[in-house]
N, C-alpha and C positions, 0 to 999 in steps of 0.2 A: 157183846160187851158194851155197847153204847147205842143210843138212839140218835139217828141222824134225821134232821127235819127235812122235808116234811114226811112224817111217817105215814100219812094217809095215801101216799102214792106206792107203797110197797106192801107186799104181804109178809108174813113172817119168815119167809124163805129167801127174801131179797129180791123176789121177782116183781115186776110192775104189775099192779092190779089192773083188771079190765083191759087185757092186752088187745082187744077188738077183734078177736077171732082170725088172727094172722095178718091183719091189716093195721092201719092207723098210724099214729105217730111213734117216732123213736122216743123212748124216754130220755129226759135230760139228765146226763150224769151228775153226780153231786161234785160241787167245786168247793174248795176250802180246805182247811186242815182238819183232820179228824184226830181227836186227842183220845187216847185210851189209857186210862189209870190201871195201873199194875200193882197187884198184891203178891209179894214173894213169901212163900211159905217154906221155911227151911227145917228140914229134919236132919239135924246135925249129929254126926258122931265125931268123936275126938280125932279120929284118923283123917277126916275129911272136912276141915273147917271151912266155912263160908264166911268171908270178910266183907266189910262195907265196900271196900274197893272192888270186890267181885260183883257185888250188887250194882254199884254205881257203873261199872264198865259194862255190864250186860245191858242196862237201860241205854247207855250211850251207843252201844253196838246196834241195838235194835233201831234206834233212831237214825243211825247213819245208813244202815241197810235199807230201810224202808223210804229213805229220802234221798237215795242216790248219792250219797256221800262216802260209800265204801271205797277206800283206795285201791281195792282189787278190781274195781269195775273195768278198769282199762284192760284187764287180762281175760275178759269175757270172749269166748270163741266168736269169730266173725259171724257165724249163721245165727247168734243169738243176740248180737250187739244192738240190733234195732228194737229189741224187747226191753232193754234196760230202761227203767222209768223212775221217776219220783212219785211214790204212792202218796205223799203229803200226809203221812200218818206220824203222829207224834206220841211217844210213850212216856208216861210220867210215873214215878215212883209214888204210889199212894200209901204204902205201908209194907211193913216187914213183920211176919209172925215167925218166932224161933221156937223150936222144941228139941230137946236134947233126946237122942234116940240111941238105943243099944243095938238096934237092927243093923246087920251088916249089908243086907240086901232086902229091897221092897218088892222086887218083881214088877209085873205090869198089870196087876189085878186091881189097881186103884186103891189099895189099903191105905196108902200115904194120904189120901183124901178124905179119910174118915177118922175123927178123933176116936170113935169107938173101937178102932183097930190099931191105935197107937199113932195115927197121923194127925192131920190138921183139917178141920173142915174148911170148905170153900168159903170165901167172903163174898157175899152178895154177887154171884156170877152174872146177874143181869146188868150190873153196872161196872164190874172190874174184871180185867183179865187176871186169873190166878195162875201163878207159876209155882209149882212144887219143886223143890231142890232137894234131892236125896240120893242115896246109893240105890240104883236100880238093879243092877247085876246083870249077868248074862251077856256082857258086852254091848248092852243097850245104852246109847248116849242120851236118848230122849224119845218121848212120844206125846202125841196130842190126841185129845178126843175128837172123833169125827163130829160134824154137825148133826144135830137132831138127838144127841145123847141126853142123858138125865143132867139136869142143871147142877145136881150135888157134885158131879164129878167133872164139870166143864172146866177145861183149862189145859195146861201144858206141864209135863214133867220133865226135868232136866237132871242128868246125873251131875253130882256135886263137883267132880273134876272138870266138867265141860261147861260150867256156868260162868259167864263172863271171861275176862282175860285171867287165865289160871294155868300157870306153868305145869301143874300136875297132870293136866289134860293132854300134854304134848301137842301134836299137830291139830287135835280136836279142841283145844283149850282156848280158842279165840272167840267164844261166844256166838258161833255161827250155828250151833245146834238149835239154840233158841230161835234164831231168825228162820231156820228151816221149819221148826215145828210150828211156829206162830203163823207163818205163811200158809 
């Protein structure tokens, strides 16, 4: 979703280039803040509106979770407590695309990611994290594309009721589905 300098030290799978055949030096980890611009693509039906408050809260939740500012961190089980970290990743809202939809469920076949199938095409996935918000159906809260997939469908899909702080989502309406899927 972004290019981190210096690019010449890494191949496109995030691995150090020229690892030296099992020896050599350990690569220096990137330090500093990584900023990820987010495009929110909303396929909205009248029964599941997505408000500006939902969008803003989702960005805030991603930032809190990826920067160790989640108030629930104190309840992490002891065996995982040493793994809690500040990833120093900042998400910024770069844009919102809205489209009214009459579909009650989109499923998991990526149709929401194609305008030709009634969805919204990805916005420049090489430079933006695309989130699609729609009714997925089948009890699915969200899903993400695995690395290495086609750029046309690169991004994360979140069910409308589970996007941001959303009382309609019940216990799953606190924006953590996006944190899980983006992670």
